[in-house]
N, C-alpha and C positions, 0 to 999 in steps of 0.2 A: 793721626789721620795721614794717609799717604797723599802724594801730590795729585794723583788722578782723581781720587775721591773728593779732595778739596776743590778741584776745578769743577767737578760735576755739581757740587753743592752750591758753589758761588756763581757759576756762569752757565746756566742751563740754556740751551738753544730751544728745546722743545719740552713742553709739558703735555703728556698724553693723558687725557682724562677718560677713565673707563667707568661707565655707568653700569651698575649691577643690580639685578633684582630677580631672585629665584631662577638662577641659571647655573646651578652647581655643575652640570655636565659640560658647560661651555666656557666657563670663566678662565680655566687654566689655559686653554688655547688662545684666548684673547690676550691674557697677560704675557704669555711666553712669546707671542708674535711681536710684542714690543720689547720685552727683555732681551730677545735674541737679535735685535737690530745691530747692524754693523756700526751704526752711528751711536756713540755712547754718551754724548753730552745731553742727556735727557733725564726727566723724572717721570715716574709712573704714579698717577694719582687714581686710586680705586675707591669709588664711593658706593657703598651698599645701601640701597634704599629700603632698609629694614626687611631683608629677605626672611622668609619663614622656612626655607629648606636648608641645605648644607652649604649654601654659597659662602657664608662667612667662614666656615670651617676650611673650605678650599682656599680662600684668600689668605687666611692666617697661615696656612701651611706654606704657601708660596712666599709670604712675607718673611718667614723664618729662613728661607733659602737665599733671597735676593735683597740686597741692602737699599736699593733705590726705589722701593715701593712705599708710597704714603697711603695708608689705609684709613678711611673715614667711614663711619656708619651712622645713618639717621636713626633716631629713636622712634620714628613713625614713618609710614609710607607717604612720601610727598610728591611722587611722580618724577619723571626723568628730568623735567626742567629744573626743579630744585636740586636734584642730584648733580647736574652739571654746574649749577651755580655754586654749590658747595665746593666743587673742584676748582672752579675759577677763583674763589675767594682765597685759596691757599697756593695757587699756581705761581711759580717764579720764572717759568720759561719765557723766552722772548716770543715764541709762537705756541699756539694752542692747537692740538689735534684732538678731536673727540672720537671716541671709539665705544660703540655699544658692546656690552659684555658677551653677547652671543655672536658677534662678528669678529673679524680679525684682520690684521695687516697682511697684504697679499704676499710679500716677499721680505727677506731679512735686510734689504737695503733700501726700502722705500723712503725712510727718513733721511738717509744720506743723499738720495736723489732730490728730495724736496729742498734740502739744505743747499744743494748746488743750484737749483732753480732760483731760490731767493738771493743767493750770493751776498753781497754787502749792502743791498738795498733794504729799505724799511717799507716793505709792501704790506698793505692792509689785509688783503685776502689772496690766498693761492688756491685756485680751483683745482680739485683733485679728480682723477679718474677712479671709477669703481666698477666692480663686476657683481652682478646679482646671481646668487645660486639658490637652490632649494626647489620650491614648486614652480619657479619660472627662471629663465636664464636671459640675461641681458648685459651687454657691455656698454658702459657710458664713459666716453672720453670727452673732456671739455675742448671746445674750439673757440676761436674768436667770435664766431656767430652765436654761440651758446653762452657767451660770457659777458654780453652786454647787460647793462642795468635793467633794461626792460625785460629781457629774456629771463634773467636769473631771479628777479624779484616777483615776477608775475606770471610768466609763461611756463617756466620750468616745471615739469611734473614731479621732480624730485627736489623740493625745497628743504633739504635737510642740512643740519649744521655740520655733520661729520664729513660731508663731501667737500669741505673747505678747510684750509689751514688759516687760522686767524692770528693777526698780530695782537698780542695781549694788551699793549698800551693803547692801541686803537679801540679795543672793546671798552677799556676802562675810561678813556677820555670821552668816548661817545656814550657812556652809560648804557651799554647794551647788555641786557640780561635776559634770561628765559622767564616766561610766566611760570608760576609754580602751582602745584595741585591741579594740573591740567594736562590733557593729552593734546597732540598736535602743537606742541610748544615751539617747534622749529619755524612755523609760519611767520610769527612776528619777529623772532630773532634774526632769521635770514633776511627778511624784508628790511629791517632796520640796518643790519650790517651792510648789505649790498648798497642800499641807497646812500648811506653815510660814508661809504668807503671812497677814498681818493685815488687808490692805485690797486692793481691786481696783476697777478702772473698766472700762467697756466702750467700745471703739471700734467702733461698729456700721456699719462701712464696709469695703470691700475694701482691704487694705493690700498683701498679697502675691498674686502670680500664681504658682501652683505647677504645675510641668510634670509630668504623670503619664505613666509608660510610656516615658520616654526610653530609647533603645537604649543598652545597656551600663551603665545605672544600677544601682548596688548593690542597690537595693530590688527590682529586677526579676530578680535572679539568686538563685535559691533553691538552697542547698547544705547539706551537713551542718554547715558553719560557722554558718549561720543558726540551726540547732537548738542548737548548742553555746552560742551567745551568748544565746539565749532562756533556756537553763538557767542560765547565769551570772546573768541578771537575776532568775530565780526564787530562786536561792540568796540573793542580796542582799535580796530582798523578804522572804524567810522570816526572815533575821536581823533585819531592821527590825521584823517582826511580833513577834519575841521581846522586842525592846528597847522598843518603843513601839506598842502595839496600837491600831488604829483600825478601825472597821467598813469603811472604804473599802479597807483593805489586803487583806481577804479577797476582796473583789470583784475587785481587780486581779490577785491571785494566781490565782484561778480563770480569769480572762480570759487570763492568760499561759500557763497549763497548756493551755487549749484551743488557743491559738496555737501552742504547741510541738508539739502533736499534728498540727496542720495542716501546719506547716512540715516536720515529719518525713515525713509522707505525700508532700508535694510533692518533697522531696529524694530520697526513695526512688524515686518515679516517674521522676525525671530519671535516676537511676542505672540503673534497670532498662531504661528506654527506650533 
């Protein structure tokens, strides 16, 4: 083993966890956007949530070309929360970056730029900028005003895990995991992470390119299951409210109740139509 490969194996700065499910036409772009980074002290963890198309074939082809890809596959579909947890269970990086398999890193030096933002500090969360493409366009760059605990945990309209870079030991010590077999898994993960964090920094540049409105995307398919999963989130939030009350949790509970009503209306419209 050469010295560079040994360094990457023993001292990883970033673990990039890529969740994949039936995205055969997108997964290469996602993986290569990480593989081609100028910052090389990383590991790429790709978790396939039991895809039924040629996603696995594409991943294996890329694994044969690049040495630092760790590939894991579920034997049943467990949803994206379980997929990310599987990646977290094997990750060795000091920091975790989540990437959905149909999205990609914006430029080949974003990890190098995040590394410079972190520096020698042990920062729990680094808030990342992102750009939305597809059926709508939006640029989201974090600022001091949008990185308060109140804003991020309850007001933010994009409470997603991938727009943050997470210190792995912070997640482990705080026992922060994603709920499994459930959609909208980011809500609880982000709320827990933000509220338990003791430090943050801001990466005020675009890190992710997020594709909105992709055909067959889970987020574009509204059904009764979406409503049920929102109710599960509400139940968990109510338990958390009983155990450890914060002013933010009342805001997020009201927000989820409103979302539940909207998703129920959308689901019933689909059924009636």
